[in-house]
N, C-alpha and C positions, 0 to 999 in steps of 0.2 A: 880700425874696427870700432864700432859703437859699443860701449861697455854695458854690462848688466847693472841694473839698479841695485844699490843706491848710488853707484858711481855715475857721473854725468860728464860730458865733454862739450865744449863750445863747438858750434858748427864750423866746418872748414870746407874748402873746395874739394879736398880729398875724400869727403864723405858723400859726394854726389852719387857715385855709382851705387853704394849700398842703400842710400835713402831712396833713390829712384827704383831700385829693385823691389823694395817694399811697396812703393806706390803703384808699380805695374801689377803686382800680385793682388793688391787691395786698393783698387781705384777709388779715390775720394769723391765726395760731392761738394765739400766746402772749399772755398777758394784759397784758404790759408795753406792747404796741404800740397804744395809743390816744393821741390828742393829750392828752386829759384826764389820763390816768395819768402821762404824761411831765411834764405841766405841774404837777400838784399835788404831785409829789415833787421839784420843782426845787431846793428849799432843801437837800435832803439829797443827791440824786444829782448835782446840778450839771450837768444835761444841756446839751450843745451840739450844734447841728445842722450838717450838711454834706452835700454830694452827692459821691459817688465813682462815676464812670462812669455818671452819671445816676441812681444809686440813692440814696434817702434814708438817711442813716446818723446814728445818735445816739450820741454819746460821753458816757459817764457817768463821773463822778469822785467817788464817795462817799468819806467819810472812813474807812470801816472795811474797804476792800478796794482792790486795785489798779484803776486805771482800765480801762475796757473799752468796746468798741463793742457795741451791741445788734444783733440780726439785721437785715441790710439790708432795706429795703423797695424792691423792684424785682427785675428778673431779668436785668440787663445785665452781662455780663462778671463773673460772681460770683467766680470764682477770683482774677481780677486785683483786684477790689474788696477781697476779704479780704486779699490779700497787701499791698496798699497801706495798708490800715488797720493792719496789723502793723508797718509802719515807724514808727508813732506810739505804739502801745500793744502790750502783750505778748499780748493775747488778745481774741477775740470771745466774748461770753457770752450766756446765755439762748437759745442756738440750738436750734431745733426739729429733730427728725429729718427732717421734710419739707424743710427748708432744706439740711441736710447732704447729703441725697440728690441735690442739684443740683450739688454740687461734684465736680470731677474730680481735684483735687490731693491730695497726701498731707499729712496734718496729724496732730498729736497731739490726740486728742479725749478729754475727761474728762466723765463723767456728773455732773450737778449736781442731786442728788435733792432738796435743800431747796427748789429753785425749780420742781419739777414742778407743773404746773397740774392741779387736780382738775376734771373735766368730768362733768356729770350729765345724764341725760335729764330734760328739763323735765316731761314727763308723769309720770314716777316721783315727782319731788319734789312735784308738785301733787296726786297721788293717795295716795301713801304706802301702796300696796296690797301685800298679801302678808306672809308671816310675817317676812321680814327687817326690815320696818318696824313690827312690833308695838309696840316700845318707843316709837317716835316718835309713833304714833297715840295711845298712852295719854297721853303728855305733852300732846298737842294737846287731847284730850278733857278732861283735867284743867283746862287753861287755860280752855277755852270754858265749862266748867261753873261755874268759880269766879269769873270776872271778866266784867264788862260792858265792851265795847270798841267803838270805831269805827275804820273804816279809810278812809284818804283819801290822795291824792297830797300830797306835801310842798308847802306854799305859804310865802310870805314870813313869815306869822305863826307858822309852826312853827319857824323857824330858831333862835330863842333856846333853845327846848326841845331841839332836836336837838343844838345845840352843847353845852349843859349835859350831855346824856346822853353825848356823845362824851368829854368831859373826865372825867366820872366813870368811864366805861369805861376810859379811859387809866390812871387812878390804880389801879384794881383790877387791870388787866392787868400793869402794871409790878410791882406787888407779887407777883403770881403768877409772873411770869418770874424775878424774883430768887430765889424759892423753888426754881425749877427750874434755877437756875444759868445762865440764858440772859439775854443783854442784847440785846433786839431794838430798842433805840432808840425806846422808846415815845413820847417827846416828838416825834420826827420823824413817827411814824405819826399821832399826834393832829393835828399841824399839817397833814399831807396831807388828813386827813378834813375839817378845818375849811375848807381851800381848796376841796374838792369841794362842800361844802355852800354856801359863799358864792357859788359860781359854777354852781350846779346848773342854772339856767335857760340860761346861756350855753353850757354843754356839752350841753344837750339830754338830760339824764339822765332815765331812767324811775325813778320813786320810789314808795314806799309807806310810810305812817306808821301806827302803831297808837296810838290815843289811849285812855287810861284815866283817868277822872275829869278830863277836859279837859286832860290832860298828855300830851305825846309820851313814850311809854315804850319805843318801839322803832321802827326804820325801816331800810329798805334803799334802796340807790342803785346804779344801774349803767347800762350802755349796750350798744349793738350792738358786737360784736367783729368778726364776719363774718356773711355772710347766714344761716348756720344757728345762730349762737351769740351769746348775750348774756354779758357779763362783769359780775360783781357786785364793785364796788369797796368797798362798805361794807355791813355788816349789823351793827347794834348793838341790843341790847335790855337793859332793866333786869333784873337778876337777882332783884329783889324779887317777880317774878311767875312762879312755876314754870310751865314749859311755853311761855312767851312766845317763846323762841328757836325752838322747833320750830314753833309756830304761824306766826311771821313768815316762816320759811323756806318753809313750804308756801304761804302766801298770796302771797308774792312770785312764786313759780313760777306760781301761778294767775292773778295779776292784772297783774304788771309785765312779765313776759317770756313770756307764754303763746304768742306768735307764733313763738318760736324753738324749734328741736328740742333744743338743748343749752344748758346754763348752765355757764359757766366760773366757778368760785368761787376762782380764784387759788391761790397756793401756801401751804405751811404754815410756811415760813421755818425749818424744822428744830425747831420748838417741839413737844415731845411731846404736850401737851394739844390743840393745834390739829390735829396730825396725826391723833390718835385721833378727834376730832370730825368731821373731813372724811371719814375712812375709814368712819365709822359710817353715813354716808349712801350708801354703796355707789356710788362713782363708776362711770360707764360706761367711762371710760378716763382715763388720765393723759396730759397733753401733756409728754413727756419733753424735758428741756433739757440742753444740753451747753456746755462751754467748749472753745474751739478755740485751739491754739497752733501756732507754727511747729515743724516737725520738727527 
């Protein structure tokens, strides 16, 4: 059982049913609010769970920023919930505009651009139609013409190849971020990806893997965020195959999440290269997020 505030408990697998029950009743818009996402990042974010006025609240204490509460899951006495949380920490963070619109009190609100979620129309990513996607289609055609591939959902036999790909991606990304003068804690990111892969069945993820010469060279992994939206937690591909990233992006939209209107591809964390890549796919909208402080 998740305790009432001020008692808190570290997240555990046994909390999955209770957390997901909250999320089913109060579907979120922000990518952070899935049980899987909170759990796989637990070594970095140190999430602890509590209930304030019957709302599910997640306290995060990462080593690189002050502790904060995520957006509450629930709709009971929200101003009182926010104010009580502010007796423990200085802010609530990753708050959506939708949530802020439910508050009546006066607060200091700051925009958090690095954590905006990029949300796309699934149909657009699956079709890549129109002039704005000319470059993406060219990369996809190049890949399809040059390489023989097979597509399948991830199974247990694919895990070693997926894990190897993630670790190689982590090394390359860490080098690139150092060149850009950013430290996005790639070791923690790789660990979260490993957790997601090792528990993909337990979390009920939708997956797709691209096999080339009997090796996993790319895969995507995600889940339902709300009735209209899937959220992509991981998309990784080998850079040895030009066009593979664009091909994987398209096929995931076509095969893994075709039943959803939108695909939330999470935030860019302030990384210039990642921001350019996400914007190049022409998001339908951004889920804007904010920090909230006492006045």
